[in-house]
ROVOPA-683627 format. One line per field, with one value per residue (C-alpha): residue number from 1; residue in one letter; y, z, x. Coordinates in nm, 3 decimals. Example, Ala and Ser with C-alpha at 12.3 -4.5 7.8 and 13.67 -1.06 7.14 Angstrom:
2
num 1 / 2
residu A / S
c2 -0.450 / -0.106
c3 0.780 / 0.714
c1 1.230 / 1.367
This chain:
262
num 1 / 2 / 3 / 4 / 5 / 6 / 7 / 8 / 9 / 10 / 11 / 12 / 13 / 14 / 15 / 16 / 17 / 18 / 19 / 20 / 21 / 22 / 23 / 24 / 25 / 26 / 27 / 28 / 29 / 30 / 31 / 32 / 33 / 34 / 35 / 36 / 37 / 38 / 39 / 40 / 41 / 42 / 43 / 44 / 45 / 46 / 47 / 48 / 49 / 50 / 51 / 52 / 53 / 54 / 55 / 56 / 57 / 58 / 59 / 60 / 61 / 62 / 63 / 64 / 65 / 66 / 67 / 68 / 69 / 70 / 71 / 72 / 73 / 74 / 75 / 76 / 77 / 78 / 79 / 80 / 81 / 82 / 83 / 84 / 85 / 86 / 87 / 88 / 89 / 90 / 91 / 92 / 93 / 94 / 95 / 96 / 97 / 98 / 99 / 100 / 101 / 102 / 103 / 104 / 105 / 106 / 107 / 108 / 109 / 110 / 111 / 112 / 113 / 114 / 115 / 116 / 117 / 118 / 119 / 120 / 121 / 122 / 123 / 124 / 125 / 126 / 127 / 128 / 129 / 130 / 131 / 132 / 133 / 134 / 135 / 136 / 137 / 138 / 139 / 140 / 141 / 142 / 143 / 144 / 145 / 146 / 147 / 148 / 149 / 150 / 151 / 152 / 153 / 154 / 155 / 156 / 157 / 158 / 159 / 160 / 161 / 162 / 163 / 164 / 165 / 166 / 167 / 168 / 169 / 170 / 171 / 172 / 173 / 174 / 175 / 176 / 177 / 178 / 179 / 180 / 181 / 182 / 183 / 184 / 185 / 186 / 187 / 188 / 189 / 190 / 191 / 192 / 193 / 194 / 195 / 196 / 197 / 198 / 199 / 200 / 201 / 202 / 203 / 204 / 205 / 206 / 207 / 208 / 209 / 210 / 211 / 212 / 213 / 214 / 215 / 216 / 217 / 218 / 219 / 220 / 221 / 222 / 223 / 224 / 225 / 226 / 227 / 228 / 229 / 230 / 231 / 232 / 233 / 234 / 235 / 236 / 237 / 238 / 239 / 240 / 241 / 242 / 243 / 244 / 245 / 246 / 247 / 248 / 249 / 250 / 251 / 252 / 253 / 254 / 255 / 256 / 257 / 258 / 259 / 260 / 261 / 262
residu M / F / R / R / A / S / H / S / L / I / V / L / T / L / L / L / A / G / C / G / T / S / V / A / T / A / P / K / R / V / P / T / N / A / A / L / L / T / S / Q / P / Q / A / A / R / P / L / P / A / A / G / Q / D / Q / G / K / G / Q / Q / L / L / A / K / V / R / Q / V / L / T / G / A / T / G / F / S / S / D / V / L / A / K / T / E / G / H / W / K / Q / G / D / H / V / D / E / L / R / H / V / T / M / G / Y / R / I / T / W / A / K / P / N / K / F / R / A / I / V / T / E / A / P / T / A / L / M / K / D / A / T / L / V / T / T / D / G / K / N / V / T / A / R / A / A / G / L / L / S / I / L / P / I / H / A / Q / S / N / D / K / R / I / A / N / A / R / N / H / T / F / D / K / F / N / P / S / T / Q / M / Q / R / L / T / G / Q / Q / A / V / W / T / Y / V / D / Q / F / V / G / P / G / G / A / P / V / V / R / C / A / I / D / G / V / Q / R / L / D / A / E / I / D / R / E / V / I / A / V / D / L / G / T / N / A / V / K / S / L / T / S / F / S / K / G / H / A / V / V / E / Y / T / F / S / K / F / L / W / N / P / K / V / T / S / D / M / F / Q / L
c2 -0.780 / -0.452 / -0.282 / -0.552 / -0.534 / -0.157 / -0.178 / -0.444 / -0.229 / 0.051 / -0.188 / -0.292 / 0.072 / 0.148 / -0.161 / -0.077 / 0.299 / 0.414 / 0.633 / 0.804 / 0.807 / 1.133 / 1.444 / 1.744 / 2.042 / 2.373 / 2.339 / 2.495 / 2.411 / 2.187 / 2.302 / 2.064 / 2.008 / 1.927 / 1.598 / 1.320 / 1.260 / 1.259 / 1.110 / 1.223 / 1.014 / 1.044 / 1.357 / 1.330 / 1.297 / 1.437 / 1.184 / 1.122 / 1.304 / 1.135 / 0.839 / 0.810 / 0.536 / 0.306 / 0.062 / -0.009 / 0.052 / -0.176 / -0.445 / -0.438 / -0.447 / -0.757 / -0.926 / -0.842 / -0.969 / -1.296 / -1.341 / -1.249 / -1.498 / -1.784 / -1.678 / -1.813 / -1.489 / -1.288 / -1.185 / -0.866 / -0.619 / -0.295 / 0.058 / 0.252 / 0.632 / 0.819 / 1.185 / 1.325 / 1.497 / 1.189 / 1.001 / 0.698 / 0.808 / 1.169 / 1.470 / 1.669 / 2.004 / 1.876 / 1.734 / 1.386 / 1.203 / 0.828 / 0.580 / 0.207 / -0.099 / -0.443 / -0.792 / -0.916 / -1.240 / -1.255 / -1.578 / -1.588 / -1.497 / -1.300 / -1.447 / -1.187 / -1.160 / -0.855 / -0.825 / -0.479 / -0.442 / -0.067 / 0.148 / 0.456 / 0.288 / -0.044 / -0.114 / -0.155 / -0.351 / -0.716 / -0.692 / -0.921 / -0.885 / -1.158 / -1.211 / -1.514 / -1.349 / -0.981 / -0.877 / -1.005 / -0.882 / -1.017 / -0.854 / -0.956 / -0.746 / -0.880 / -0.945 / -0.919 / -0.785 / -1.094 / -1.282 / -1.123 / -1.102 / -0.824 / -0.857 / -0.589 / -0.549 / -0.441 / -0.137 / -0.008 / 0.366 / 0.350 / 0.162 / 0.375 / 0.534 / 0.904 / 0.949 / 0.768 / 0.462 / 0.157 / -0.178 / -0.327 / -0.059 / -0.097 / -0.468 / -0.659 / -0.837 / -0.515 / -0.321 / -0.584 / -0.600 / -0.222 / -0.157 / -0.444 / -0.474 / -0.448 / -0.077 / 0.001 / 0.188 / 0.189 / 0.455 / 0.439 / 0.718 / 0.626 / 0.348 / 0.307 / 0.036 / -0.121 / -0.231 / -0.581 / -0.451 / -0.528 / -0.250 / -0.105 / 0.067 / 0.327 / 0.358 / 0.598 / 0.423 / 0.569 / 0.449 / 0.324 / 0.450 / 0.645 / 0.571 / 0.928 / 1.238 / 1.431 / 1.166 / 1.252 / 1.035 / 0.696 / 0.557 / 0.198 / 0.070 / -0.287 / -0.488 / -0.611 / -0.913 / -1.061 / -0.861 / -0.772 / -0.456 / -0.212 / 0.084 / 0.236 / 0.611 / 0.823 / 1.195 / 1.495 / 1.801 / 1.674 / 1.595 / 1.235 / 1.158 / 0.777 / 0.575 / 0.201 / 0.076 / -0.300 / -0.499 / -0.874 / -0.915 / -1.280 / -1.429 / -1.766 / -1.777 / -2.092 / -2.070 / -2.295 / -2.354 / -2.175 / -1.857 / -1.679 / -1.776 / -1.602
c3 2.684 / 2.733 / 2.485 / 2.225 / 2.277 / 2.242 / 1.918 / 1.781 / 1.860 / 1.665 / 1.372 / 1.390 / 1.383 / 1.093 / 0.904 / 0.905 / 0.908 / 0.789 / 1.097 / 1.103 / 0.726 / 0.686 / 0.528 / 0.720 / 0.532 / 0.652 / 0.762 / 0.469 / 0.221 / -0.058 / -0.412 / -0.585 / -0.869 / -0.644 / -0.705 / -0.452 / -0.248 / -0.458 / -0.775 / -1.038 / -1.002 / -1.242 / -1.177 / -1.121 / -1.454 / -1.510 / -1.535 / -1.887 / -1.997 / -1.940 / -2.173 / -2.269 / -2.012 / -2.191 / -1.903 / -1.942 / -1.578 / -1.446 / -1.696 / -1.569 / -1.209 / -1.292 / -1.435 / -1.129 / -0.900 / -1.093 / -1.073 / -0.706 / -0.629 / -0.783 / -0.662 / -0.353 / -0.312 / -0.479 / -0.444 / -0.559 / -0.506 / -0.378 / -0.359 / -0.109 / -0.093 / 0.167 / 0.253 / 0.565 / 0.902 / 1.127 / 1.317 / 1.533 / 1.577 / 1.668 / 1.446 / 1.372 / 1.206 / 0.958 / 0.626 / 0.625 / 0.309 / 0.358 / 0.097 / 0.164 / -0.055 / 0.025 / -0.120 / -0.013 / -0.023 / 0.060 / 0.098 / 0.160 / 0.378 / 0.597 / 0.577 / 0.489 / 0.476 / 0.394 / 0.366 / 0.352 / 0.026 / 0.022 / 0.325 / 0.411 / 0.707 / 0.746 / 1.059 / 0.848 / 0.553 / 0.532 / 0.833 / 0.806 / 0.913 / 0.918 / 1.020 / 0.987 / 1.085 / 0.986 / 1.351 / 1.528 / 1.371 / 1.434 / 1.311 / 1.326 / 1.240 / 1.042 / 1.175 / 1.546 / 1.632 / 1.490 / 1.821 / 1.966 / 1.757 / 1.845 / 1.854 / 1.802 / 1.709 / 1.351 / 1.469 / 1.692 / 1.623 / 1.693 / 1.368 / 1.156 / 0.841 / 0.769 / 0.705 / 1.027 / 0.837 / 1.058 / 0.914 / 0.950 / 0.706 / 0.429 / 0.431 / 0.110 / 0.251 / 0.367 / 0.056 / -0.186 / -0.005 / 0.002 / -0.359 / -0.526 / -0.301 / -0.432 / -0.353 / -0.561 / -0.892 / -1.136 / -1.409 / -1.701 / -1.700 / -1.963 / -2.110 / -2.192 / -2.295 / -2.000 / -1.986 / -2.105 / -2.403 / -2.258 / -2.224 / -1.877 / -1.788 / -1.516 / -1.343 / -1.079 / -0.784 / -0.622 / -0.390 / -0.131 / 0.210 / 0.188 / 0.434 / 0.565 / 0.528 / 0.311 / 0.037 / -0.229 / -0.521 / -0.582 / -0.909 / -0.975 / -1.273 / -1.396 / -1.661 / -1.907 / -2.005 / -1.657 / -1.448 / -1.227 / -1.020 / -1.135 / -0.904 / -0.656 / -0.593 / -0.349 / -0.410 / -0.198 / -0.396 / -0.705 / -0.523 / -0.478 / -0.108 / -0.118 / -0.402 / -0.424 / -0.730 / -0.793 / -0.996 / -1.045 / -0.952 / -0.954 / -0.879 / -0.699 / -0.585 / -0.434 / -0.056 / 0.218 / 0.566 / 0.734 / 0.523 / 0.768 / 1.082 / 1.255
c1 1.740 / 1.550 / 1.778 / 1.723 / 1.348 / 1.357 / 1.553 / 1.319 / 1.014 / 1.178 / 1.223 / 0.857 / 0.750 / 0.982 / 0.876 / 0.507 / 0.506 / 0.845 / 0.868 / 1.204 / 1.236 / 1.052 / 1.195 / 1.071 / 0.938 / 0.805 / 0.441 / 0.262 / -0.007 / 0.120 / 0.036 / -0.202 / 0.044 / 0.339 / 0.519 / 0.470 / 0.782 / 1.098 / 0.951 / 0.702 / 0.385 / 0.098 / -0.105 / -0.477 / -0.653 / -1.004 / -1.282 / -1.412 / -1.723 / -2.056 / -2.100 / -1.732 / -1.667 / -1.914 / -1.900 / -1.527 / -1.451 / -1.724 / -1.629 / -1.272 / -1.395 / -1.602 / -1.291 / -1.082 / -1.359 / -1.369 / -0.992 / -0.991 / -1.268 / -1.072 / -0.729 / -0.553 / -0.358 / -0.083 / 0.280 / 0.448 / 0.727 / 0.576 / 0.711 / 0.501 / 0.511 / 0.310 / 0.276 / 0.112 / 0.132 / 0.126 / 0.397 / 0.321 / -0.040 / 0.041 / -0.029 / 0.288 / 0.349 / 0.605 / 0.489 / 0.638 / 0.744 / 0.795 / 0.921 / 0.950 / 1.001 / 0.861 / 0.838 / 0.496 / 0.301 / -0.070 / -0.269 / -0.641 / -0.800 / -0.558 / -0.208 / 0.052 / 0.429 / 0.641 / 1.018 / 1.174 / 1.367 / 1.422 / 1.486 / 1.692 / 1.862 / 2.042 / 1.837 / 1.524 / 1.666 / 1.558 / 1.327 / 1.024 / 0.661 / 0.397 / 0.037 / -0.189 / -0.516 / -0.477 / -0.504 / -0.193 / 0.131 / 0.480 / 0.800 / 1.162 / 1.464 / 1.754 / 2.104 / 2.183 / 1.838 / 1.664 / 1.683 / 1.371 / 1.049 / 0.806 / 0.427 / 0.160 / -0.205 / -0.273 / -0.471 / -0.189 / -0.156 / 0.218 / 0.263 / 0.032 / 0.171 / 0.228 / -0.146 / -0.242 / -0.365 / -0.314 / -0.210 / -0.558 / -0.682 / -0.422 / -0.335 / -0.425 / -0.731 / -0.895 / -0.797 / -0.927 / -1.260 / -1.288 / -1.190 / -1.380 / -1.685 / -2.040 / -2.052 / -1.742 / -1.779 / -1.485 / -1.477 / -1.235 / -0.975 / -0.716 / -0.503 / -0.135 / 0.111 / 0.291 / 0.658 / 0.569 / 0.373 / 0.030 / -0.227 / -0.273 / -0.601 / -0.646 / -0.981 / -1.109 / -1.272 / -1.582 / -1.856 / -1.604 / -1.502 / -1.176 / -0.898 / -0.906 / -1.124 / -0.874 / -0.857 / -1.113 / -1.006 / -0.842 / -0.710 / -0.613 / -0.411 / -0.461 / -0.275 / -0.539 / -0.330 / -0.285 / -0.532 / -0.237 / -0.260 / 0.008 / -0.057 / -0.298 / -0.288 / -0.486 / -0.533 / -0.626 / -0.735 / -0.552 / -0.228 / -0.107 / -0.065 / -0.040 / 0.106 / 0.164 / 0.351 / 0.348 / 0.602 / 0.651 / 0.285 / 0.177 / -0.162 / -0.163 / 0.202 / 0.346 / 0.340 / 0.476 / 0.341 / 0.632 / 0.623 / 0.395 / 0.583 / 0.874
């Protein structure tokens, strides 16, 4: 039983933080134009000159706030990429690159479910994490390790990500409150046509507390047709260090009473 519990704790740690999926690099300063992880995310774009925003960013923020107020929650596939010098709450010399894929469902106020869809090891694939209050987290591995669920607090440093962000800081409830609160200021950056043909607008977010001291800029992308969040990227000195990419985003998904139980 101890061995099963030990393996399940490993799965819980991997599920939340991607610990063990890092690619070590020599401890050195990363150029500001370096690509995040193994892909090519959007580089930091300069803010528009004074007056060019014309209130577009705040207008979009008002729309998102309105949708969020009336919504019961959302579901989405998420590709999460994180870069940092942290592992299970400890600072390490290696620069860690972590990539994880999830299928998530969030229901107000704090119900959350995530299933691992992309992982570098079979041990992590199809593992599930749930919480009903945003504080108490339960995870269950797939396959033979599914017998014993593991419980943890959402602020447990052992399950922090590569930037030492604990789950209570980056779960949907906390993020939505932080990014759309009354103190938030959205400034239009640019616009492009999304895969479905609808325009997608990127806005820089200011006036909010960053998740760590090195992050100095955050950019959110929103589909103007559906008000769906398409991406959220955090930058440090022009370099992307956290990137969430959302697909199949759906406001007000159908949920069942047992979705958030393991």
